[in-house]
C-alpha positions in Angstrom: 206.6 -24.7 136.8 208.9 -27.7 137.4 206.4 -28.9 140.1 203.5 -29.2 137.6 203.7 -32.5 135.6 204.0 -31.8 131.9 204.8 -28.1 132.2 208.5 -28.1 133.2 210.3 -25.0 132.2 207.2 -22.8 131.8 206.7 -19.6 133.6 203.6 -18.7 135.6 202.7 -16.1 133.0 203.0 -18.7 130.1 200.8 -21.1 132.0 198.2 -18.5 132.6 198.1 -17.7 128.9 197.5 -21.3 128.1 194.7 -21.5 130.6 193.1 -18.4 129.1 193.4 -19.8 125.6 191.8 -23.1 126.8 188.9 -21.2 128.3 188.4 -19.2 125.1 188.2 -22.4 123.0 185.5 -23.7 125.4 183.5 -20.5 125.1 183.8 -19.7 128.8 183.4 -16.0 129.5 185.6 -14.2 132.0 184.0 -11.1 133.5 186.5 -8.6 134.9 184.7 -7.1 137.8 185.4 -6.8 141.5 183.0 -8.5 143.8 182.0 -6.2 146.6 179.7 -8.3 148.8 178.6 -12.0 149.3 175.7 -12.8 151.5 173.7 -16.0 152.2 170.0 -15.7 151.3 167.5 -18.6 151.8 168.8 -21.5 149.8 171.5 -19.7 148.0 173.8 -16.6 147.8 173.6 -13.0 146.7 176.7 -11.8 145.0 176.5 -8.0 144.3 172.8 -8.2 143.9 172.6 -11.4 141.8 171.3 -14.7 143.2 173.1 -18.1 142.8 172.3 -21.5 144.2 176.0 -22.4 144.5 179.2 -20.4 145.0 182.8 -21.5 144.4 185.3 -19.2 146.2 188.7 -19.2 144.5 190.2 -16.0 145.8 193.7 -17.2 146.4 195.8 -15.6 149.1 196.9 -12.3 150.5 200.5 -11.4 151.3 201.8 -11.1 154.8 203.0 -7.6 155.3 205.8 -6.0 157.2 206.1 -2.5 158.7 208.2 -1.2 155.8 207.1 2.1 154.2 206.5 1.8 150.5 207.3 -1.9 150.3 206.0 -3.9 147.3 204.0 -7.1 147.7 203.6 -7.8 144.0 206.2 -7.1 141.3 204.2 -5.6 138.4 206.0 -4.9 135.1 206.2 -1.2 135.9 208.2 -2.1 139.1 210.9 -3.9 137.2 213.3 -1.2 135.9 216.5 -2.3 134.3 219.6 -1.1 136.1 217.9 -0.5 139.4 218.8 -2.2 142.7 216.0 -4.3 144.3 216.0 -5.8 147.8 213.7 -8.8 148.1 212.8 -10.0 151.6 212.0 -13.7 152.0 213.4 -17.2 151.7 210.8 -19.3 149.8 209.8 -20.0 146.3 207.8 -16.8 145.9 210.8 -14.7 146.9 213.2 -16.4 144.5 210.7 -16.7 141.7 210.3 -12.9 141.7 214.1 -12.5 142.1 214.6 -14.6 138.9 212.0 -12.6 137.0 213.5 -9.3 138.0 217.1 -10.3 137.5 216.3 -11.7 134.0 215.1 -8.2 133.1 218.3 -6.5 134.1 217.6 -5.6 137.7 220.3 -6.0 140.3 218.7 -8.2 142.9 219.6 -9.0 146.5 217.6 -11.4 148.7 217.5 -10.8 152.4 216.6 -13.7 154.6 216.7 -14.4 158.3 216.7 -18.2 158.0 217.8 -21.0 155.6 216.5 -21.0 152.1 213.2 -22.9 151.6 213.0 -22.4 147.8 213.4 -25.3 145.5 216.8 -26.1 144.1 215.8 -25.3 140.5 214.9 -21.7 141.4 218.0 -21.4 143.6 220.2 -22.5 140.7 218.5 -20.1 138.3 218.7 -17.2 140.7 222.4 -17.7 141.3 223.1 -18.1 137.6 221.5 -14.7 137.1 223.7 -13.1 139.7 221.1 -12.8 142.5 222.9 -12.1 145.8 221.9 -13.3 149.2 222.4 -11.8 152.6 221.3 -13.1 156.0 220.1 -10.7 158.6 217.2 -8.9 160.3 214.6 -6.7 158.6 214.8 -4.3 161.5 218.3 -3.2 160.2 216.7 -1.8 157.0 216.8 2.0 156.8 214.6 4.3 154.7 215.1 8.0 154.3 211.8 8.6 152.4 213.4 8.0 149.0 216.1 5.4 149.2 216.4 2.1 151.2 219.7 1.1 152.8 220.7 -2.2 154.2 224.2 -3.1 155.3 225.6 0.0 153.7 224.1 -0.8 150.3 221.4 1.4 148.7 218.3 0.1 147.0 215.7 1.7 144.8 212.9 -0.6 145.9 212.1 -3.3 148.5 209.7 -6.2 147.8 208.4 -8.5 150.6 207.6 -12.1 150.1 207.4 -13.7 153.6 204.4 -15.8 153.2 200.7 -15.6 152.3 197.4 -16.3 154.0 194.1 -17.6 152.5 191.9 -14.7 151.3 188.4 -15.2 152.6 187.6 -11.5 153.1 184.4 -11.9 150.9 183.0 -14.2 153.6 183.4 -11.6 156.4 179.6 -11.2 156.6 179.0 -14.9 156.6 181.6 -15.7 159.3 183.9 -18.6 159.9 183.3 -21.7 157.7 185.0 -25.1 157.7 186.2 -26.7 154.4 185.3 -30.3 154.0 187.3 -32.6 151.7 187.2 -34.3 149.2 184.9 -31.9 147.3 185.9 -28.8 149.2 182.3 -28.1 150.2 181.9 -26.2 153.4 179.7 -26.0 156.5 177.6 -23.5 154.5 175.3 -25.4 152.1 176.2 -24.6 148.5 179.5 -22.9 149.3 182.8 -24.3 148.1 186.3 -22.9 148.8 189.0 -24.1 146.4 192.6 -23.4 145.4 195.0 -21.6 147.7 192.0 -20.0 149.6 191.5 -23.5 151.0 194.9 -25.1 150.7 197.0 -22.5 152.4 200.6 -23.6 152.6 199.9 -26.7 150.5 199.0 -24.4 147.6 200.2 -25.8 144.3 198.8 -25.4 140.8 198.0 -29.1 140.4 196.2 -29.2 143.8 194.3 -25.9 143.2 193.0 -27.1 139.8 192.1 -30.5 141.3 190.1 -28.9 144.1 188.2 -26.8 141.6 187.4 -29.9 139.6 186.2 -31.7 142.7 183.8 -28.9 143.6 182.5 -28.6 140.0 181.8 -32.4 139.9 180.0 -32.2 143.2 177.8 -29.4 142.0 177.0 -31.2 138.7 175.9 -34.2 140.6 173.5 -32.0 142.5 172.2 -30.6 139.2 171.6 -34.0 137.7 169.8 -35.3 140.8 167.3 -32.4 140.9 
């Protein structure tokens, strides 16, 4: 988290824990349920049968996928097995951040990229200090026999893909295309706000994401006070 002022050296997991603890101290409840449907109704929204006057969509991004059988797009704890060989495909921060996390847990990591590295220097230095290898080549040369992956004559237990992400607006599929309007991240649909990476795309950063959420909340509070 070297790109977030005041949080240098912290991991994403550590930052999320701090966020959660902060919410707990403020008495804000987190409901762990999956939203299935969002629809516009009259002057508001229906979210899985419940009505709301305003809706802030902060659904983040979805990974871009490649035609690789069994490829991983998230590295969960159960995927990181000490002593295994992992091939990561990608050249940006996400690829090398996951490479660092896996290598620090005893995984032998190789990063396959087809272009120059776009990850920040801090991540690059950390990855190299942990022994992460790099190869330049094409994904089409990756072989898979149904059990083991092979690239350049080297065998790998798993392959993880981090080649970019796209804003996740799948919950709006019944609403259609909407335009996000700065600075409050309101949209062309009255009462609907899209914040964070779902709005920012390639400019997604923690500081910008939290700022966009704050802007939307302030805009809604102004509406509440003026009623």
